[in-house]
N, C-alpha and C positions, 0 to 999 in steps of 0.2 A: 217471232213474237217479240224477242228482245230487241231486234233491229227496228221494229216499228215504234216502239215506245221509247221516247227520248226522256230519260230520267237521270238527272245528275246523281241522285242518291244511289241508283242502281249501278251506275258506272263506278262510283266510289267503292261500293261494296264489292264489286268484281275485282277492282284493283287490290283491295285489302285481302281478299282471298288468295289472289295470286301471290301477293307479297308474303303472306303467311306460309304458303307452300314452299317458297324459296328459302325462307328462314329455317323451316323444318328440315328441308333437304340439307342445308349447310350445317346444321347442328348434327345431323346423322353422319354427315361426311367427316366432320371434325372428330367425332367420337369413334370412328373406325380405327382399325389397327394402324399403328405407326409404321408398320412395314409397308403398307400400301402407300402412305405418304412418302416414305423414303424411296419407294420404287418410282413414284411419279416424279419426285424431285430429281432422282438420278436420270430419268428420261429427259428431263428438261435441261439439267446442268451438265450431265455426263460425269458426275462425281458421286461414288458410292460412300456411304458412311460406315460400312462394315464389310468384312470378307471372311471367308473360311479358309482353313489350311489343314494339311495332314500331319500326323505324328508317326515316327518310326524309331523305336528304341530297341537296341540289341542288348541282351543280358550276356555278359562274358562268362568264360569258363572259371569255375572255382577250383583252386589248387587242392591237392590232397592234404590231409592232416594226419600226422603220426600221433595217435592218441595215447599210446602207452608203450613203454619199454620195460621188458621183464628180464632182469639180470641179477645175479648175486651181488652181495655187498662187499665181498672180500675174496681174494685169490692169492695163492702162494706160488712162488716160482718153483720150477723143476730144475734140479741141478744140471747144468751144462746142457739144457734142452729147452723146448718150448712148452708153454702152458696153453692148451687150446681152450678158449673160453667161448662157449656157445650160449646165445641168448635169443630172445624173441621180441618182435615189435609188431604192432598193429597199425595199419594205414586205412584211413576212412576217406571216402570221396562222396560228396553230396550228389554227384551225377551217377553214382552206382559203382560198385567195385570193378565192373568191367572197364571203367575209364582209367583205372590204375594200370600202369605198365608193370606187369608182373615180373619182368626181367630187369627192372631198374633198381632193385633194392641194393643199397650199399651201407656200409658202416665203418666207423673207425674209432679207435681209442687214442686219446691224446694226453700227453703229459707235457707240462711246460713250467719253467720258472724263469728267473731273470737271465739265465745263461744257456738254457738247454730246452729244446723242443723235441719230443719223441712222438712219432706217429706210427701206429700199427693199423692196417686197413684190410678190408675185404670188399671188392667191387662187384661181387656176384652172390649176394644173399639170395636165399631160396624162398620162393612163394609156396606156402603150405595150403593155399586155397582160401576161399572166402569163409568168413564167420557168419555174416549176414549179407543183406542185399547191398550194403555200402562199404563193407570192411574186408580187407585182406590181411592174412596173418603171414609173417615172414620169420624165417629162421636164419641166423647168421653166426659164423664162427670166425673169431679173430685170434691170432696167435700172439702171445707175449713171450719175449725171450727171458732167459735166466738173468741177463745183465740189464734188463729194463729197470729203471729206478723205483725204489720203494716210495710210495706216496699214497695219501688218502684222497687225492683229487685227480685221479685218472678220469677224464671225461669221456662220455659215450655220445657219439653222433650217429643217428639213424636217418636214412635218406631214401626217398622215392620220387618218381616222376609220374605224371599222368600221360595220357595219349596226346596231349597238346604240349608236352614238355614243361608244364607247370610243376614247380618243385615243392615238396613238403619235407621238413626235417624236424628232428627233436634233439635238443642238446641239454636237456634238464637233468640227466642222470649221471652220477659219479660212482666210482667204486674204489676200494683200497687194494693196492698191490703190496703184499707183505715183504718182509726182509728175509733173505736167505744168506746165512754165513756158511761158506763152503769153499774149498780150494783143493787143487791137486798139486803134487810135487814131483818134479823130474830133475835128474834121473832118480831111480829108486834107491841107488847106493852111490857113494863116492869112493873112488879108488885113488891111491897115491902110487907114484913110481917108487922103486926100491930106494930105501933110505939107509943112511949110515948113522951110527951113534954120533951125536953131537951136531947133526945137521940142523939148520935154522931156516925159517921162512920158506917152507915148502907148501905148495898148493896142489889140489887134486888135479889129476890129468883128464878128468871128465866133467869138471865143474863149469859154471856155477850151478847151484841149486836154483831151479826156476820155479817160482810160485805162480800158478794160474788161478785166478779168481773164478770159480764156477758158480758164484751166486751174485748178489747185487748189493753186498755190504761194502762200505768204504772203510778200509783199515788205515787210520791216520797215524802219523809219526809222533803225535804229541801225547800218546798214552801207550800202555803196555799191550799193544794189539798184535804184534808179531814178535814171537820169542822162540828161543831154542833151548832145549834141555839136553845136556851132554853127559856122557858117561866115559869112563876110562876105556881105552882100547887095550884089552888084556891079551897077553901072549896066548896063542892057541895051544902051544906045546907046554909052556911053563908059565902058569898064571901068576908067578911071583913078580913078573915084569909087565910094565904097561906104558903106553903112551897116554899121559895124563890129560884129563879134560881141561885143566886150567892152563895148559900150554897151547890150546886151540883158540882161535878167534873167529868171529863171524861179523860181517858187515854187508852193506849193500852198495859199496863202491869198490872200484878196482883201478889199478894202474900205478905208475910212479916207480921209483927205485929208492929204497926198498918198497915193495908193494904196499899200498895203503891199507889193504885188508889185513895185513900182518901186524896189527897193533897201531895203525895210524888213525887219523880222524875218521869217525864214522864206523869204526870197528869196535867190537866188545870182546873182552876175554871171558871165556866161559868157566863155569864151575860145575863140578860133578853133581848131578841130580838137582840142579837149580835152573829154573827158567830165567834166561837172560834176555831182556828186551833188546831188540834191534832198533834202537831209538830213532834212527834216521830212515827206516824203511817205511814206505807207503805202498799200499796195495789198493788201488781203486777198482772199479768194476767196468767191464767192457767186453767186447767180443774177442775172446782169447784165440779164436780159430785163425785170426789174421796174423798171429805170430808176434805182434808188437802192440803197444798201447797201454792205457792205464790199468787194464786188468791183469798185468803181469809185472813181476819184480824179481830181481835176482839176489841171491844170498851167496856171498863169497866167503869161503873158509880158508884158514891158513894154520898150519902147524908151525908155531914159532920156535919150538925146540924139541929135538929128539934126544933124550938123556944119554949120556955117555955110558951108563950102566946097562943099556939094552943088549940083549943077546939076539943072535940071528934066528928069527922065527917070524911067523905071521902074527900080526896084531889086528884084532877086529872086534866088532860089536856082536858077532853071531857065532863065536867059537864056543868050545866046551866050558870056558871060564868067563863067558860074557857077563857083563853087568847090564845088558839091555841096549836096545837101539837108541839112537838119538831121536828126538822128537821136535818137530816144528809145529807150533800151534798159533792160532789166531783168536782174537777175542779175549 
C-alpha cells in the first residue's frame, strides 16, 4: 500500500522517523558505561587506558623487648671474696613468649670512668617460665669481686634473643657498689737475728710486712691513711731493759747503704703508743691473689740502735712484761 501511493510527504515522514531513531540510539550509546567505550577503543587502537596489578606485602618479625629489670639499689663487697648479686628481668614478645629463645638470657654489670672499665658478666641466665602469653621471666646472678671499684653508677645490661636472632636489651638500671676498708698483714710477727748491745741499722730476717688490700678502698699517701703504733720491746726476763720504740723506723722503700728504711727518705721514726703515718705509703685496690699489683704494699722496719745497756735476754711484745703488740691501721 505504501509502495503504490507516491507521496512526498509520506517519504519525508518516513525519513524523519528513521533519523529520529538513529539519534535516540546514539544518545543511548553515548550515555552507556565509559568502560564499554574504552573496550571498543582498545579494540580499535590496541591501547588500554587502565590496567590492574597485584599487591604482596610481608610483615617482618618484631624483636623482643625487655620491659623491666628488678634489682636492689646497693650492694656491699665481701672481704677477699665475691658478692653474688641475683636479679630478675622480664622479656616480652608480640609474637608470643614461645618466640623468645629461653636459653639466650645474658646480663652484665659495667663500671667505667676515664681510665678504667670493669665488666662482670653471666652468659647463661635462667628462664623461670612465662608470666603471660607474651612474657618470659628470667633470673640471673652476676658476681662482683671485693676489689671492684666503689661507685654509684654500676650499669646493668639485660639481653635476650628471639628464635629469629632478633635482639632485645635493657640498659636503663644502675646500682651502687659500696666501699669496704679491709686488709690483711703478713707475716704475723717479725723476728730479728741475735743482736749485740750497741748494734745499729738492723732489719728483720723475715720482713718486710706485706699489706694486702682485701677491700676496694684506695689508701692514698697524702693523708694519714697507713700508720703504725709501736711499743717498747721489753725484756722477757728483766723488764727493766727494753729496745725502745723511738729507735725503730718504718717506711715503704728499701735499698741503699746504709739502708734507706733505717732513717732515710721515706722512713719515719716511731714513738711509743703513738700512731705514726707512713706518709709515702700507698695501698690501692686490686686482685691480691696474683701476688703483685696496686692492692699490695710493703712496710720496711729497721732498728737503728740497740742500747749499750742491754742485757742478754729475749725482748718482745708478747712476754710477761709486754706493753702490747704493734699495730698497723688504715683509714
